[in-house]
TORLUM-37619 format. One record per residue: x, y, z of N, C-alpha, C in turn; residue in three letters. Coordinates in steps of 0.05 Angstrom, whole numbers, plus 32768, in hexadecimal, padded with zeros to 4 digits. Example, Ala and Ser with C-alpha at 12.3 -4.5 7.8 and 13.67 -1.06 7.14 Angstrom:
2
81087F8E809C80F67FA6809C81087FBE809CALA
81017FD3808E81117FEB808F81028001809DSER
***
This chain:
343
84C47FB9825384AC7FAB825E84A87F8D824DUNK
84A67F79825D84A57F5C825684887F5E8241UNK
84847F5B822884697F59821F845C7F34821DUNK
844A7F33822184337F1B821F843B7F148201UNK
842F7EF7820284397EEB81EA841D7EFC81D9UNK
84097F0781DE83F47F1081CF84047F2D81C5UNK
840C7F3A81DA84197F5181CF842D7F5081B9UNK
84437F3681C284567F3981A584497F2F818DUNK
84327F21818C84257F20817784247F32816EUNK
840E7F4B817284027F5A816D84157F6E8162UNK
842B7F73816E84457F84816484507F818154UNK
844A7F64813E84597F62812F84567F748115UNK
84677F7E810484627F9280F084537F7E80DEUNK
84407F8880CC842D7F8080B384407F7080AAUNK
842E7F558099843C7F468084843E7F56806BUNK
845F7F4E8066846A7F59804F847E7F72804FUNK
84797F768076848E7F8F807584A77F858083UNK
84AB7F6A808D84B67F5A808F84BA7F42808AUNK
84D77F34808A84DB7F1D807F84D27F038090UNK
84CC7EE9808284C17EDB809484D27ED080A7UNK
84F27ECB80AA85027EC880C284F97EE080D6UNK
85037EF580CF84FA7F0980E584E27F0880F8UNK
84C67F0380E484B07EF880F084AF7EE48101UNK
84BE7ECF80FC84C07EB9810E84D27EC08127UNK
84E37ECA812484FC7ED2813A84E87EDC8153UNK
84D77EEF814684C37EFE816484B17EE78168UNK
84A27EDB8154848B7EC8815F849A7EB18175UNK
84B07EA9816D84B67E93818284B77E938197UNK
84B77EAD81A184B67EAB81C3849A7EAE81CBUNK
84877EBC81B984697EBA81BD84627E9D81C0UNK
846C7E8F81AA84617E7081A7846F7E6881B9UNK
84847E6981CF848D7E5281D8847D7E6081FAUNK
847C7E7481F9846B7E748213844E7E6B8215UNK
84477E6981F984297E5E81FA84277E3D8200UNK
843F7E3781F484407E1881F2843D7E168211UNK
84547E208228845A7E19823E84437E1D8252UNK
842B7E2E824884167E3A825584097E278254UNK
84027E13823F83F27E00823683FF7DE6824BUNK
84167DDB824884247DC9825284207DCD8278UNK
84217DE8827784227DEE829A84037DE882A4UNK
83EA7DF1829683CF7DEB829983D27DD0829AUNK
83DC7DB9828183D37D9F828783DE7D9782A0UNK
83F47D9F82AA83FB7D9A82BF83F87D9A82D6UNK
83EC7DB082D783DE7DC082F283BF7DAD82F3UNK
83B17DA682DE839F7D9C82E183A67D8382EDUNK
83B47D7382D983B37D5482E283C57D5382FFUNK
83D47D60830783DF7D6A832683C57D6A833EUNK
83B77D7F832C83987D79834583887D668341UNK
838C7D5D8326837D7D42833583897D258340UNK
83A27D26833F83B57D13834C83B27D1A836AUNK
83B07D2F837483AA7D39838C83967D2E839EUNK
83817D22838983697D1D839783637D0183A1UNK
83657CF983B883537D0C83CF836D7D1883E4UNK
83677D2B83E383747D438401836C7D418415UNK
83597D328418834B7D328433833F7D258435UNK
83347D1F844F83247D01845B83087D05844BUNK
82FD7CE5844182E67CE5843582D67CD58445UNK
82BC7CDD844782AC7CD9845D829E7CC48457UNK
82987CAF845F82857C978455826C7C8E8466UNK
82547C9F8458823E7C95846582397C79846CUNK
82357C69847982277C548484820E7C588489UNK
81FB7C4C847381D97C55848381CE7C438491UNK
81E57C3784A281DA7C1D84C181E27C2484D8UNK
81D97C2284EB81DB7C20850B81F77C148509UNK
82087C238525821E7C0C852282157BEF8534UNK
822E7BDF852982287BCA853382207BB28520UNK
82137BB7850882067BA884FC821B7B9A84E7UNK
82107B8C84D582207B8284BA82327B9884ADUNK
821A7BAC84A182267BBF8493823E7BD4849EUNK
82397BD684BB82467BE484C982657BDD84C8UNK
82647BBB84D3827A7BB284D9828B7BB484C6UNK
82827BAD84AD82927BA4849782A07BC08487UNK
828B7BD0848882947BEE847E82AC7BF9848FUNK
82AB7BF384A982BE7BFB84B782DC7BEE84B4UNK
82DD7BD484AB82F47BCF84A582F87BD58485UNK
82F27BDF847A82F37BEE846082FE7C05846AUNK
82EE7C19847B82FC7C33847E83157C2C8493UNK
83187C1884A4832E7C1784B1834E7C1384A1UNK
834C7C08848B83607BF5847C83607C04845DUNK
83547C24845B83547C2F843F83697C3A8442UNK
837A7C4C845083877C60844D839F7C5F8442UNK
83B07C47844083C47C3F842F83C17C408415UNK
83A57C39840E839F7C3583F183907C5583E3UNK
83847C6383EE83767C7983EA838C7C9583ECUNK
839E7C8C840383A07CAB840C839C7CB7841DUNK
83847CB1842383747CBF843883627CB1844AUNK
835D7CB9846783497CAA846E83367CA78466UNK
831B7C99846A82FF7C91846A82FF7C968485UNK
82DF7CAE848A82CF7CA984AB82B77CA284A7UNK
82B07C8D84B4829E7C8284B182877C9584BEUNK
826F7C9884B4825B7CA584BC823F7C9484C0UNK
82387C8684D2821B7C7B84D882057C8E84DAUNK
81F37C8784C181DC7CA084C281C47C8A84BCUNK
81B97C7B84D481A17C6684CB818F7C6E84CCUNK
817A7C6684BE815D7C6884C0814D7C6884A8UNK
812F7C5D84A881257C518495812B7C3D8485UNK
81327C2B848F81447C13848281597C15846BUNK
81667C24847F81827C2F8463817E7C488455UNK
816A7C53845581647C668441816F7C898446UNK
816D7C8E8463816D7CA58470818F7CAC8464UNK
81A17C9D846A81BA7CA1846281BF7CA68449UNK
81B57C93843981B37C98841481AC7CA88409UNK
81997CB78418818A7CD2840C819F7CED840FUNK
81A87CE5842E81B77CFB842B81D37CF8841EUNK
81DB7CE4841C81EB7CE2840681ED7CEE83E5UNK
81CA7CE883E281CF7CEF83C481C77D0A83C7UNK
81CE7D1E83DC81C97D3983DE81E17D4B83E1UNK
81F47D2B83E982177D3D83EF82207D4983CCUNK
82337D5A83D382437D6583BA824D7D5083AFUNK
824D7D498391825E7D33838282787D36837BUNK
828A7D3E839282A07D47838C82B37D308398UNK
82B17D13839E82B97CFC83A682CB7D0383C0UNK
82BC7D1583D782BD7D1183F282AE7D0C8403UNK
82977CFD83F6827D7CE9840682827CDC83FDUNK
82777CC3840182767CA883F882627C988407UNK
82577C838400823D7C79841882437C5D8409UNK
82307C45841F82337C2D842082137C25840CUNK
82137C0D83FA81F67C0983F981FD7BEE83F9UNK
81EA7BDB83F981E27BB483F481C47BBD83EAUNK
81BC7BA883E581A87B9783E181887BAF83E4UNK
818A7BB483FD817A7BBE841281707BD58404UNK
81807BE883F181737C0683EC81657BFF83D4UNK
81647BE583BF81537BE583AB813A7BD883B9UNK
81387BC983CF81277BC083D781127BDB83DEUNK
811C7BF183EB81127BFF83FD810B7C1283E2UNK
81147C1083CE81077C2883B380ED7C1583B1UNK
80F27BFB83A980D57BF0839880C67BE783B1UNK
80C17BEA83C480B57BEB83DE80A87C0683E4UNK
80B47C2083D580A87C3983E080AD7C4B83E8UNK
80C37C3A83FA80D37C4B841580E27C68840CUNK
80E77C6483F481047C7583EE81007C7583C9UNK
81047C9483C280FC7C9383A8811C7C90839DUNK
81307C9683AB814D7C8D83A0814D7C71839BUNK
81607C678389816A7C4F8384818A7C518379UNK
81917C35837781AC7C36837681BA7C458357UNK
81AC7C4C834581B57C5F833681AA7C798337UNK
81AE7C80835181A97C9B835181C67CA68360UNK
81DC7C8E835B81F57C94836681FF7C8C8357UNK
821A7C8B835982307C828346823C7C6E8355UNK
82407C54834D824F7C418359826F7C3A835CUNK
82767C38836682977C3B837182A07C188370UNK
829A7C0F838582A47BED837F82907BE18397UNK
82847BC7838C827D7BBB83A382A07BAA83B7UNK
829A7BA283CE82AC7B9F83E082AF7B8683F1UNK
82907B7D83FE828C7B638404826E7B5783FDUNK
82777B3F8409825C7B2D8404825C7B21841BUNK
82437B1D842D82387B15844382247AFF8440UNK
822D7AE3844682147ACC843F82037AD4845FUNK
81EA7AD3844F81DC7AD2846581C97AB98476UNK
81CF7AB7848F81BC7AA3849E81A97AA684A4UNK
81977A9284A6817C7A8E84B881867A8784D0UNK
817E7A9E84E8818D7A9C850181747A978518UNK
81787A898529815E7A81853D81777A878557UNK
815D7A8D857381677A868586816D7A6D858EUNK
81847A64859881927A50859D817E7A4385B4UNK
816F7A5085C4815F7A4885DA81427A4285D1UNK
81407A4685B5811F7A3785AD81217A1E85A6UNK
81127A0985B1810B79EF85B380FA79E8859BUNK
80EE79FF858D80D879F7857880ED79E38564UNK
810279F2855E811379E58546813179E2854DUNK
813B79CD853D815579D2853A816B79CB8521UNK
815879CD8512815D79D084F2814F79D984E6UNK
815679DF84C9814079FA84B5812879E584ABUNK
812A79CC84AE811679BE84A580F779BC84BCUNK
810279BA84D980F379C184ED80E579DC84EFUNK
80FF79E784E980F17A0784E980D77A0984D3UNK
80DE7A0684B880CD7A0584A780AE79F384AAUNK
80B079DA84B1809979CB84B9808979DD84CFUNK
809A79F284EC808D79FA84FE807F7A0E84EFUNK
80887A1784DF80867A3084CA80647A2684B8UNK
80657A1684B580497A10849D80377A0784B1UNK
803F79F484CB802579F084DB80177A0B84E7UNK
80297A1A84EA80207A30850080257A5184EBUNK
80177A5984D780197A6E84CA80147A8284DCUNK
802B7A9884D280287AAA84E380327AB484FEUNK
80367A9A850980467A97852A80647A9C852BUNK
80747A97851180927A9C851780977AC3850EUNK
80A07ACF852480A27AE8852980C67AEC851BUNK
80C07AF884FB80D27AF284ED80E57B0F84F1UNK
80FB7B1C84FC81017B3984FA81117B3C84E1UNK
810A7B4E84D781177B5C84BF811F7B7784C1UNK
81227B8C84AA81217B9D84A7810A7B9F848EUNK
80FF7BAE849880E07BB8848A80EA7BBF8470UNK
80E37BB5845480E97BCB8441810D7BBD8439UNK
81167BB8844781397BAF843D813E7B8C8438UNK
81507B888432815D7B73842781507B5A8439UNK
81557B5B845281537B46846C81327B388460UNK
81257B55845F81057B48845481047B40843FUNK
81107B40842A811C7B33840F811B7B1B8419UNK
81267B178428813C7AF6842B81257AEB843AUNK
81157AF0844B81037AE5846280EE7AE0844BUNK
80E77AF3844480D17AEE842980CF7AD98417UNK
80F27AD5840E80FC7ABE83FD80F27AA98407UNK
80F47AA3842680F37A88842D80DD7A888431UNK
80CB7A95843C809F7A978434809C7A8A8421UNK
80A87A9E8414809E7A9283EF80A97A7383E8UNK
80BE7A6E83E980C97A5483E680BC7A3A83F3UNK
80B17A44840880A47A38841880817A2A841CUNK
807A7A438411805F7A538415805A7A4F8437UNK
80687A62844280657A69845F80567A858468UNK
80567A8A847E804A7A9F8484805A7AA884A0UNK
806C7AB9849F80747AC884B580697AE884B8UNK
806E7AE784E080647AFF84DB80807B1984EAUNK
807C7B2A84D6809A7B3684D080957B4884E6UNK
80B17B5184F780AF7B66850780C77B7784F9UNK
80C97B8E84FC80E07BA684ED80EE7BAB8505UNK
81087BAC84FC811E7BBC8504812E7BC984F4UNK
813B7BDB84FE81457BF084E981667BE684DEUNK
817B7BD584F4818E7BC884ED81947BAC84F1UNK
81A37BA084E781AC7B8384F081AF7B82850DUNK
81BE7B94851281C67B97853681B27B988547UNK
819E7BA7853F81867BA6854E81757B90854FUNK
81727B828536815B7B6F853081687B518545UNK
818C7B50853B819C7B3B854881947B368567UNK
819C7B52857681967B58859281777B4C859DUNK
81657B57858381477B4D859581497B2A858AUNK
81537B23857A815A7B05857B81577AF88591UNK
81767B06859F81847AF985B281787AF785CAUNK
81627B0D85CE814C7B1885DD81377B0885E5UNK
81367AF785D3811F7AE785CF81017AFB85C4UNK
81027B1585B380EF7B2285AB80E87B1D858FUNK
80F47B07858480F07B02856D80F97ADF8566UNK
80F27AD6855680F27AB68555810F7AB48547UNK
810E7AC3852C811C7AC1851981247AD58507UNK
81367ADE84FD81447AEC84EA815B7AE484D7UNK
815F7AFB84C8817F7AEC84B281917AFF84C3UNK
81AA7AE984C881BE7AF584D181D17AF684C2UNK
81F27AFD84CA82127AF684B982167AF784D7UNK
82287AEA84CA824A7AE984DE824C7AFB84F1UNK
82527B1A84DC825F7B2F84EF82457B3C84FEUNK
82317B3284FF82177B3A850E82127B228524UNK
82127B0E851E820A7AF6852682177AE28534UNK
82347AE2852F824B7ACA852F824C7AC8854AUNK
82517ADC8556825C7ADE857782437AD58589UNK
82287AD7858182127AD0859182157AB0858DUNK
821C7AA88573821C7A97856D82307A7C857DUNK
82467A86857C82617A7B858E82557A7E85A8UNK
82447A9485B5823D7A8F85D182297A8185D4UNK
82207A7985C181FF7A6685C681E97A7385CAUNK
81EE7A8685C581D27A9B85C381C17A9585ADUNK
81CF7A8F859581C07A91857E81CC7A76856DUNK
81C37A6F855981CA7A56854681BB7A5B8527UNK
81CD7A5E851481C47A59850281C07A3C84F7UNK
81AE7A4884E4819F7A2284D981A37A2784BCUNK
81A47A3184A981B07A32849281C27A4E8486UNK
81CF7A4A846F81DC7A66846981D87A638449UNK
81CB7A80843B81CC7A7C842481DF7A7F840FUNK
81F07A77841182097A74840282067A5F83F2UNK
821B7A6083D882247A4883CB82247A2C83DCUNK
82387A3783E7824F7A2283F8824D7A208412UNK
82547A0E8425825B7A1A843D82697A2C8445UNK
826A7A3D845C82787A53845F82927A448477UNK
82AD7A4C846B82C37A44848282BF7A4484A1UNK
82B77A5F84A682B07A6584C682967A5384CDUNK
82847A4B84B882717A3A84CE82727A2384BFUNK
827F7A0F84BC827F79EE84AA826979E784B0UNK
825E79E884CC824679D584CF822879E384CCUNK
823479FA84BF82147A0684B582147A018498UNK
81F479EC848F81F979E2847A81E479F98461UNK
81EA79FE844E81DA7A10843B81C17A088433UNK
81B17A1C842E81957A138428819E7A03840BUNK
81A47A0D83F981AB79F783E081B179DC83E9UNK
81C479D683F881CB79B3840581AF79A98408UNK
81A279B9841C818879AF842A817279AF8417UNK
817279B98400815D79B683E9815279C983E3UNK
815779E883F4814E79FA83E881577A0A83D2UNK
81597A0783C2816C7A0C83B281677A2783A4UNK
81517A3783AA81487A5083A181537A6883B7UNK
81627A5F83CD81677A6C83E1817C7A7683D9UNK
818A7A8B83CC819F7A9A83CB819A7AB283D8UNK
81A97AB183F481A57AC7840581C77ACE840AUNK
81C67AED840181DC7AF583FE81DC7B128405UNK
81F37B28840D81EC7B46841382037B498402UNK
820A7B6183F282247B6383DD821D7B8383EAUNK
82367B9283F982387BA483FC82537BB483F7UNK
824B7BCC83E8825D7BDF83D5825A7BF983DCUNK
826F7C0A83D182707C2483D782667C3983B8UNK
82527C4A83BF824D7C5A83A682497C7B83B2UNK
824E7C8C839D82557CB0839D823F7CB28395UNK
82357CCD839D821F7CE1839482227CE18372UNK
820F7CDD836282067CE08345821A7CF7833BUNK
822B7CF8832A82367D06832082517D0F832CUNK
825E7CFE833A82797D018346828D7CF7832EUNK
82A47D10832782AB7D05830E82B97CEB8313UNK
82B77CE982F882C27CC482EE82DF7CC882F3UNK
82F27CD682FA830D7CCE82FA83127CCF831EUNK
83017CDE832A82FF7CD7834C82F47CBC834EUNK
82DB7CB7834482CF7C99834A82EE7C808342UNK
82F67C88832C830A7C798322831B7C758338UNK
83257C8E834B833F7C8C835F83357C7C8379UNK
831B7C82837983057C6E8397830B7C4C838AUNK
83037C4A837183037C2F836B83207C198366UNK
83377C2C836083517C25836783547C1E837CUNK
83557C32838D83537C2F83AE83467C1283BBUNK
83307C1583AE83207BFD83B983287BE183B0UNK
832A7BE78392833C7BC6838B83557BC98393UNK
83667BD4839D837E7BCF83A983787BC783C5UNK
83647BCD83D283607BCE83EB83567BAE83EEUNK
834C7BA583D783427B8F83D883587B7683D8UNK
83697B8083D783807B6283D483967B6983F1UNK
838F7B7C83FC839E7B808418839A7B688424UNK
83AD7B5C843083A97B43844383987B528460UNK
839F7B62846783957B70848183737B75847DUNK
83727B7D846A83547B81846283447B67845BUNK
834F7B54844E83427B43844883377B338463UNK
83567B378476834E7B1B849283397B2984A3UNK
83387B4384A283227B5184B283077B5284A8UNK
83047B4B848382EB7B4A847B82DE7B258483UNK
82F87B15847F82F97AFD848B82E37AF784A5UNK
82F67B0A84B582EE7B0484D382D27B0F84D9UNK
82CA7B1F84CA82AB7B2D84C9829A7B1A84BBUNK
82A67B0584B282957AEE84AD82887B00848EUNK
82987B04848082927B06846682A67B06845AUNK
829D7B06843982BE7B01842382BF7B238417UNK
82D77B1E840F82E27B3683FA82D17B3583E0UNK
82C57B4883D482B77B4883BA82B87B5B83B0UNK
82CF7B6483A382D57B7B838A82CF7B7C8372UNK
82B87B8C836882B37B90835382B87BAE834FUNK
82BC7BBB833582C97BD3833482AB7BE0832AUNK
82A67BFD832482937C13831A82807C058303UNK
828B7BF582EE82787BE982DC82747BD182E2UNK
827F7BBD82F182747B9F82F6825E7BA7830AUNK
826C7BB8831E82597BBA8334823E7BC9832FUNK
823F7BDD831B82267BEB830C82187BCF8304UNK
82207BBF82F3820E7BA582E682027B9682F9UNK
820B7B948313820D7B84832881EA7B8C8332UNK
81EB7BA9833D81DC7BB5834781C37BB58336UNK
81CB7BBD831581B07BB78307819D7B9B830BUNK
81B47B88830681AA7B71830281987B6D831FUNK
819E7B72833881957B6D834E81787B7F834DUNK
81787B92834881617BA18347814A7B97833CUNK
81527B8E832081407B82831F812B7B66831FUNK
81427B5E833581397B38834381277B458357UNK
81347B648366811F7B6D8384810A7B798375UNK
81087B84835F80EF7B8A835780DB7B778354UNK
80E17B60834580CC7B4D834780C57B41835EUNK
80D77B40837380D87B37838F80CD7B4183A5UNK
80C27B63839F80BF7B7783B8809C7B7283B7UNK
80987B6683A580757B6283AB806E7B5283C0UNK
80847B4183C3807A7B2B83D9807A7B3A83F9UNK
80837B4F83F9808B7B5C840C80717B678416UNK
80627B70840380457B778409802B7B65840EUNK
80327B4F841180247B36841A80227B38843BUNK
***
């Protein structure tokens, strides 16, 4: 009968009844088995970790199909397979200014098999009382894209043809411009920043997502909105909409004729949306690292970069630590601005 290491040790004669060499000759097999078991356990744990992910990762996008977030995050999902070793399945969960899907994400198991997309809108929704959750209720993985925002109007509207005329009209006609926003979302903050900078009074009209808001602008149901190339570029090319100005530091290559707010003298209007991935709080650090490394590799993928650029955005990768710092700083800024949304 084969004895276990413990049984072999217990079967040894008492000390003093055998010589040390005799005892060592009996102990060696037991010690060898023990060391082998420890090594095997280490290999098994490392192997189990290396197998993550071994199934599809669900990717909750808390906005409707067709908007900027949906368009850009689908570029992420469509190109990530070779970098992660598994596919990502986009699940749209719109509602309550992008918070319905994120509240669902916060309730998911922190096992690395569900991630979600956030941008500055979550922090706006938190500070305006739409949701109790905030960025720090999740574990940041990585930022992936930056989308400069454009002041967008209907091309057939002859009341203005540039930003100065738009602002002059708004000053002369308080409350007349119907400005489409996501109430309690970052487009609301951006519109409020324009109003605050020039002491304007807009009439805000709420929509769930960018796609819905831009379609309303094309249809003449509102007068202005914050748009981006992903959601509005084709309408601009078709002559339905017009970009008056962009909230980036420099002119965008895809829209070289559109001036920045900065160059027009509106230096405080830095209007941008940074989109990134987060996981439920408590997701193991090792799995966050796997996801972050996959995103870092994806950010250097030429096909991915081309897809993001074609959608009117720039690739902006920041890993877990840097992305956390960005979210914390942005949260402080939005907390200061959120009072403007209640006016």
